C-alpha positions, -999 to +999 in steps of 0.1 A: -056-198-657-042-177-685-035-195-722-010-176-741-007-178-779+023-169-798+027-167-836+051-148-857+086-161-858+106-173-885+140-177-899+154-145-917+188-130-925+205-107-905+191-071-909+160-083-915+127-080-898+107-104-878+071-095-858+054-121-825+023-115-817+010-133-784-027-135-772-040-140-735-071-159-728-087-173-700-112-164-677-122-130-674-109-127-633-074-147-651-076-117-678-083-086-656-053-097-629-027-086-659-005-062-654+021-073-676+027-082-704+063-096-721+088-114-742+117-135-730+140-155-754+162-184-744+194-195-767+207-229-771+227-234-736+219-200-723+192-191-695+158-176-704+165-138-704+141-108-708+135-092-736+110-067-734+078-059-712+050-039-711+028-025-681-007-021-677+002+020-677+021+013-707+055+015-694+079-005-715+113-017-708+141-036-730+174-054-723+201-032-738+208-055-765+176-050-783+174-015-776+164+007-807+157-022-826+130-041-808+097-023-799+066-038-781+032-030-779-001-038-765-033-042-777-055-038-746-088-048-759-075-083-775-049-089-747-024-092-774+012-084-769+033-078-802+070-073-802+087-059-832+122-069-843+141-050-868+175-051-878+183-088-864+212-098-859+224-139-851+228-131-815+190-126-814+186-168-828+167-184-798+131-198-787+111-168-778+084-171-750+053-147-740+047-143-705+021-126-686+033-107-651+070-116-654+067-152-652+029-162-641+020-181-669+043-194-704+038-196-738+048-227-760+073-203-779+088-195-810+116-199-831+133-169-844+162-178-866+188-150-880+211-159-905+246-142-911 
């Protein structure tokens, strides 16, 4: 079992920046089984979508809509993943969820609201 605790989020004007963080904890075996950490988001009335993911090897993948604006990073010693979001747009408004291993476990979600 892996527990994910997210922090960050909030409300910002269009063009602003926000950062999210997510710390994973659990049994040693569970935490050691994490090979990917990432962020998904879900806007009202829409399906949950991948935002960014980073693997244990450091490979990253981003949704086309956030490339060049968002940066995912990972602090392996702390089992923590970060999402730096710059040049935010109103369409980035959603609940952002942290996940490990592409959906094996989910955080509680944190609201990001971008006003125009």
